[in-house]
N, C-alpha and C positions, 0 to 999 in steps of 0.2 A: 504494501498499498504506499503511495506515493504520499511526502508531508508538502502539505501548503509552505511556501515560501514565506518568511514573514518580513513584514514590510518595515521598514522603520520609520518613525515621524520623521516629518521633515524640521529641519534644523531651523531653531528661531535665531537664525543672524542679528549681527549687531550691523547697523546701515552707519554709513559717515554722514556728516551734517551735509555734505552735495548731493548724497543719493537722496535723503530726504526732501531737499529744497527743490529737486528736478522732480520727485513723484506729487508733492505739493503744488508744483507751480510756483513758486513764491522768492522772491529775495532774500538774500542774507539780512538785509534790513528788515524787512518783514519780518522773518524769522525771530530777530532779536526784539523787535516791536511788541510781537504776542509774546514772547517770554518773560517781558517787563512785566505782562499783565496779567501773566498765569494761564496763558491759551494754550501751550504748546503741548505736545505730548510729551510725557516721561523721558527724560533723558540722562545719560550717565557721561561724565568726564572719564576719560581716560588717564593715566599718569602723565601722560604729557600734554593734556589740556585739552584734547578733541573732542568733540561731543559724538556719542553714539547713541543710535535708538534703536530700540528691537523692533524685529519686522511685526510681530504681534503687537505691540504696541501700536506703530504707525496703521496698521492695517485698521484697527479699533476706532483710531483718530480718526481716519478717513469716513468711516461709517457713520461716524457721529454728525462729521461736517456733512455728509449727505444727507443725512435725517434732519438735518435745521433747515 
């Protein structure tokens, strides 16, 4: 009897700020304005000071924008 191959769940990758800006179709200035107002998705700073956002968090954020 053959066993079914197990599928690995997709990796919840970390996106760079540039990737996030491209997907949201906003400028860096808009990102920082939104961040100052508490409107950006949850982000994390790397030890080198770079901003990263999880794919799942960005997807949820985009769904909220579409629903509004």
